[in-house]
N, C-alpha and C positions, 0 to 999 in steps of 0.2 A: 324959236327957230324951228322951221319945218323941214323935215327930212322925209321926202316921199320915197319909200323903198320899193324898188321894182325887183322883187326877189323870186320870181319864177326861175328856177335853176334848170335850164334845159339845154343850154348851148352845146356843151360837150358831154353831158352826163344825164340830164333829166332824172335826177335822183328823187325828186319829190313831185307831188301833184299840186301843191298849193303853197300858200304863205306859211304853212306850218313848218316849212323848211328850216327856219332860223329863229326858234323861240328864245334861245339863250342870248343871241345877238339882240333881238328885238327888246327883250325885257330889260337889258342893261342900257341900251341906247335910249329907251323911252323915258328913263329917269332924267335925262338931260335935254332931249329934244322931243318935239311932237312928231311921232313916227307913224306913218301911214303905210300899211302893207297891203299890196294889191294882188288878187288872183286874176290872171288873164282870162279872157273868155275861153271856155272849154276846160278850165282848171279849177280845182276846188269846188266851190259852190256857185261859180259864175257860169251861167249858161253859155254853151257854144253857139256862136253866131253863124258858124259855117260860112264865113265870108270867102269869096273867091280869092281875095288878096289877104292872106293871113297876116303878113307883116303889117299892112296898113291897118287891119282891125286891131292889132295889138297896140299900135301907136295911138289909135283913137281911144283905146282903154286908158293909156297913160294920160292922154290929154284931158279926159274926163276928170281925173284926179287932180292933175296939175292946175287946171283952171279954177279949182275950188279953193286954191290957196294963193298967197301973195309971194310969187317967185320962190318956190321951195327948192331945196337941193334934191337932185334925183340920183338914187343909188341903184345900180344894176349889177347883177352877178351873171357871168357867162352870157347866155342869150340875152338876159336882161341888160347886160352891159352893152351889147350890140344895139339893142333897142334904144337905150339911153343915148348912145351916140347919134343915132338917126334922129331922135327927137330933138336933141340939142342942135343939130345942124339945121333943122327946119324951124325951131322955135327958141332961139337963144334968149329972146327977150322975156320969155316966161319963166326962166330958171335963174337961180343964184349960183349954181355950180353942180358938179358931177362927182359921184364916187363910183369908180369903175373897178370891179372886182373880178379877178380870174377871167379876163376877156381879152379881146384884141381888136384890131382894125379890120381883120379878116378872120373868119372862122371856117375851117374846112373840117368836115366830118370824115373819119376813116370809114371806108366802104364796109368794113366788118360790122360796124354798128348797124347799118341798114340791113345787112345780111342777118344779123341776130334778130332784129325786130321783125323782119319778114318771115324768117324760117324757124327761129327758136328763141322767143322772147325770154324764156327762163335763162338762157345762156347770157343774155344781155344783163338781166338783173343779177346773175351770179358774178358777173365781171365788174360790177360797180365798185367793190372795195379796191380793186387793182388800179382802176383809172381815176378814182375820185379822191382817195385818201392817202395820207402819209402812213407808213407802216406802224407808227406809234399811236395812231388815233385809237382811243378807247373803243372796244368792241361794241359797246352799247350804242355809241353814236353811229357806227357803221351799220349795224343791224337795224336800228330805228330808221335810218335814211333809206335803206333798201326796202323795208316794209312800206314806207311812205311812197316810194317810187312805184310799187305795185298797185297803189290806189289810182294811179293815173292811167287812163285807157291807152293801150299801145299805139293806137292810131294818132292820138294826140302827141305822144312822145315822138313818134316818127315825124309828124307834121312840124314839130319844133326843131328837130334836127334838120329838116329841109330848109326852114327859115335860116338856120345858122349856116348851112352849106352855101346858100346864095348870098350871104352877107359879105360885103366888101366895100369899105370906105377908105382903103389905103391911100387913095389920091385926094380924098376930101377931108380926112380927119384933122389936118392942120388948120382948117377953117374954124375949128372949135376954139373959141377964145374965152370960154368960161373958166373960172377956177376949177381945177380938177385934182382929185386924189386918185391915184392908181395903185391898187393893192393886189398883191399876188403871193401865193404860197411858194416858198423856195423850192418845193418838190412837185410843183404842179406839172403833170405830164400832158394834160389836156390843152391848156393854154399856158405854156411855159414862159419863163422870165423874158425871153426875147420878144414875146408879144407885148408884155407890159412895158418893156424898154422902148419899143417902137412908139407906143402911145405917149410915153413920157417925152420922147424926143420930138414928136410932132405936135403935141398940145403945149403951146408956150405957157411957161409958168406953172406947169403941173408938178405935183409932188409924187414921188414913187416910194411906196412902203412895201418891203419884202417881209412876209410873215414867216418866221422860222419854224421848221418841222411841220409844215403844212402842205397839203396838196391842193387839189382844185376846189375843195370846200373849206377854204381857210377860215371863213366866218363860223363854221361849225367845229372845226378841229381845234382852233385856237381862239375861242370867242373873246377872252380877256385881251389878248394881244391885238386882235382885230378891232375890237371896240375902242381900245385906247388910241389906236392909230387914227380912227375916225374922229374921236373927240379931240385929240391933239390938233388935228388938221383944222377942225372947226373952231379951235381955240376955246373949248368949253371945259 
């Protein structure tokens, strides 16, 4: 079984610059599934294409991977979840299902995020623990994530937030008919439970899994719980 993981985490937090975001998740899941992790253009070691339509360029990145496999499952967290929905709406025949994590059918970015990035990027990075993680998350995870976030150019982070801020499929998401797992941390303040519940309500036959004591980065904070939820849903 192929699980194509779209794990650029930028929608509401942009805490990392690449697929390094989720090694504990990837290592565990890769024992059961063929896991492909992708860096979007401009992230990690993938060159920036500087496309005029950034969202479209990201969807093309996804398509390059998906077309290499026979109907994989597509997993997306935060902005990745937004892109996964857009891709599924355009290309349902290419996928077996979706795993949508810490995301919604619409993503609005608080103006203070743009203010931080434009005027004081350090303030943005300093705020990551507050809006990304549950208070019980081990410090090493928080600090490692913040360090990885600093590896991503600020202009790319801002660009990704702009993609999120313009994303809205509230009226279209019910057209997704693929099997879908919707996962959310019970303490996610960036894309709270109401976002996941809306997806669950609109995507027929979807499953909703709430990860306890987790914030926006549930797959990092509670990797065992998250991985088990995915594997249970895949019936592996």
